N, C-alpha and C positions, 0 to 999 in steps of 0.2 A: 592600162588595166591588163593584166596577164590573163587570159583567159585560155583553157582548153577545150574547145569544141568537142571534141570526143566522147570527154567526161562532163557528163551532168553530176555536179554534186547534188547531196537532197539538201543541203543547206543554201541558202539565199546567196546571190552574189552580192558584193559589196565592194565600196572604194577605197582602194590600199593604194599605201605606197611602196614604191619597189625601187632601189638603186643597183647601180651596177659598180663593183669594185673589183679588179683585178679581174677580170670576165668573168665574175660570177655576180648572180643575182641575189638581193637580198630583200626581206620584206619586213615592214614594219610591223611590230607587235606592239599595240597601246599599253596593255598591261603592264609592261615592265620598263615599256617606254625604252625600247631598241630594236636594230635591226638583226633578222635571224637569216642564215641562210636558207633562199627558198630550195627546198627539197620537195619532193609530192607530199610526204609525210607533213611539212611544215604548211604546206598549202591547206591542207585536213584542218591542221590544228587550228589554222589563223582562221579559218570559214567558222568552224564551229565555235571558238569564242566570239567571234561577233556574232553569232546567232544568238549566243546566252547572253551575252550583253546585252545587246541592243533589239533582238526580237522579244526574249522570253523575262528580261529588266534583271539578270540576277546582278548582283554588285561587283563591279571590278574590283574593286578594292579588296574581294574576299577570294581572288583567286590565287594561285600559284602556281607559276609554270617550271616545268622541270625538278621540280622538289624533289631532294634525297632523302635517302632512307638507306636501313640495312637490312636486307632480308638475307636469311641464314648465312652470314660472316660477307655479303657481299653487297657493296656499293650498287644502290638501284634508284632511279629517278622515275618519277610520275611523269606523263605530257602535262595533265590537267588535274591540279585539287580544288576545288569548289570547297571555302567552309561554311560553316552557318555563324551566325552573330555572335554563339557562344565561343568559337574557335572550333568546335569539333568538325571534322571530315562530313562535310554533306556529301561530296561526289568525287569519285574519281572517273578520270576518263583515259582512257588507252587509244591514242589517234595511230593510224597505220596509213599507208600511200593508198590509192586507190586501186591499184595494180596487185595489194596486197589482200587475200580473203582472209577473211575473220575468222579463224580455225579454234581448234580445241587447244593449241597451244599457247594461242590468244587469251584464251578465257584461262589457263592456267596461268598465265604470269598476272593478270591482272587480280585472279585469287591469291596469288602469294602479298601481294600490294596490300589487299583486302584484309589480310592475318593481322599487318599493322596497323594498317589505319581505321578499319572498322566503318568504312564509310556507310553513309544509309543508302546510296545508290551505288552503281557501278556502270561506267558506259564506254563499248566499244566501237569504235567507228572507222569505218576507212574513207568515208566521204560520201561512200554510194548506199551504203547501210549503216545504221546505227542496231548495236542489241544495247538495251537498256533494262537492267535489273535492280530491282531494291533486294534490302538484305536478308528475304526469305528464297532469294533466286527468283522469284515470279518475272517475268518478262512484260516490261511496260510497251506499250505501242508510242508512246512520245515521252520527252521528256517532262521531270517533275517540275510545276510552279515551285522556285525559289520561296521558303517560308515567309 
């Protein structure tokens, strides 16, 4: 298990698979069933995914990782999309590395995605703190229950 003792994430630790290839570390992502380059942002994303699926019981089958879309003629990708059972976007999640502060530019980024996606909830996380907003931009103290 890879851990970073100086950084305690707000998400619980979990048992994960890591492999080394060409001198780089990769972490196994269970949603898409593939290994992803282990960056600080990916470390946060995998912990967030595990928390939502294993702790809050969000259905893994309704997640999309790095879903693409057009925003102002530019190709963009959301880190995590969670859909409801009707196929509408339930939640958009933007993950940042722990050393990246959640800032106004991060909020602007996810707001641009929201114009297209119209999610019920928006989440920005750097693994150290989470900002969770509902459609009225009310800040929530915890992740909502999955419907």
